[in-house]
C-alpha positions as CSV (number, residue, x, y, z in Angstrom):
1,M,13.5,0.4,21.2
2,T,16.2,-2.2,21.5
3,S,17.7,-3.8,18.3
4,P,15.9,-7.1,18.8
5,E,12.5,-5.2,18.9
6,L,13.4,-3.2,15.7
7,V,14.2,-6.6,13.9
8,Q,10.9,-7.9,15.4
9,C,9.1,-4.8,13.8
10,Y,10.7,-5.5,10.6
11,R,9.7,-9.4,10.8
12,S,5.8,-7.9,11.6
13,M,5.9,-5.7,8.8
14,A,7.1,-8.5,6.4
15,G,4.1,-10.7,7.8
16,V,1.7,-7.8,7.2
17,S,3.0,-7.4,3.6
18,R,2.7,-11.2,3.1
19,R,-1.0,-10.9,4.3
20,M,-1.5,-7.9,1.7
21,V,-0.3,-9.9,-1.0
22,E,-2.8,-12.6,-0.1
23,A,-5.5,-10.1,0.5
24,A,-4.8,-8.6,-3.1
25,K,-4.7,-11.9,-5.1
26,A,-8.3,-12.6,-3.4
27,N,-9.6,-9.1,-4.5
28,D,-10.1,-8.4,-0.7
29,W,-9.6,-4.5,-1.1
30,D,-11.0,-3.8,2.5
31,L,-8.7,-6.6,4.1
32,L,-5.7,-5.0,1.9
33,L,-6.4,-1.5,3.1
34,A,-6.9,-2.8,6.7
35,H,-3.3,-4.5,6.6
36,N,-2.0,-1.3,4.8
37,G,-2.8,0.5,8.1
38,D,-1.0,-2.0,10.3
39,L,1.9,-1.5,8.0
40,V,1.7,2.3,8.6
41,G,1.8,2.0,12.1
42,L,4.7,-0.4,12.3
43,R,6.4,2.0,9.8
44,E,5.8,5.0,12.0
45,R,7.1,3.1,15.2
46,I,10.2,2.3,13.3
47,A,10.6,6.0,12.3
48,A,9.9,7.3,15.9
49,S,12.9,5.1,17.0
50,S,15.2,6.2,14.4
51,G,17.0,9.0,16.6
52,D,17.5,6.2,19.2
53,G,20.9,5.3,18.0
54,I,20.1,1.6,17.7
55,R,23.0,-0.5,16.5
56,L,22.1,-3.8,14.8
57,S,24.6,-6.7,15.0
58,P,25.6,-8.1,11.5
59,P,23.0,-10.9,11.6
60,E,20.4,-8.5,12.3
61,R,21.3,-6.2,9.8
62,D,21.4,-9.1,7.2
63,E,18.0,-10.3,8.5
64,V,16.6,-6.6,8.2
65,I,18.3,-6.1,4.5
66,S,16.5,-9.5,3.5
67,L,13.2,-8.8,5.2
68,I,13.2,-5.1,3.2
69,T,13.7,-7.0,0.0
70,E,10.8,-9.4,0.7
71,M,8.6,-6.5,1.3
72,Q,9.8,-4.8,-1.9
73,D,8.9,-7.8,-3.8
74,H,5.4,-8.0,-2.1
75,D,4.9,-4.3,-2.9
76,R,5.7,-5.1,-6.6
77,L,3.2,-8.2,-6.7
78,I,0.6,-5.9,-5.2
79,R,1.2,-3.1,-7.7
80,E,0.9,-5.8,-10.3
81,I,-2.2,-7.2,-9.1
82,T,-4.0,-3.8,-8.5
83,G,-2.7,-1.9,-11.4
84,P,-5.0,-2.9,-13.8
85,L,-7.9,-2.4,-11.6
86,R,-6.4,1.0,-10.6
87,D,-6.1,1.9,-14.4
88,S,-9.7,0.7,-15.1
89,L,-11.3,2.9,-12.4
90,R,-9.2,5.8,-13.3
91,E,-10.6,5.4,-17.0
92,L,-14.3,4.9,-15.7
93,L,-13.5,8.0,-13.5
94,S,-12.3,10.1,-16.3
95,R,-15.2,9.2,-18.4
96,K,-17.6,10.3,-16.1
97,D,-16.0,13.5,-15.6
98,R,-16.4,14.1,-19.3
99,S,-19.9,13.2,-19.2
100,L,-20.3,15.5,-16.4
101,D,-18.5,18.3,-18.2
102,L,-20.7,17.8,-21.3
103,H,-23.6,18.1,-19.3
104,R,-22.9,21.0,-17.7
105,A,-21.6,22.6,-20.9
106,Y,-24.5,21.6,-23.2
107,G,-27.1,20.5,-20.5
108,S,-29.1,24.0,-20.6
109,F,-29.5,23.4,-24.3
110,R,-31.5,20.2,-24.2
111,Q,-34.9,20.4,-25.6
112,Q,-37.8,19.4,-23.7
113,P,-40.2,16.9,-24.7
């Protein structure tokens, strides 16, 4: 991979992370997960080229730093949007687990009508 290709990968990643924010804001979880898969693919492509000795010029390095910062901001926004939902689901599943545990423990003592 050349340095311009590497920078383009980061640009693509930033674009995908922007779309992930939009999907999260729209509560479109399927689209969010699909975009996450795209992001993983790009990240793996960059990781695979890490041993290639790619040297970025100072302007390229500055752009990559800016893109990474942008993606970190997107990640924070996505976590803010999805956090409450994740916590609600965790609580719901926890209650369901407790209910199943109680049923397993005491269900056999239930009186028949």
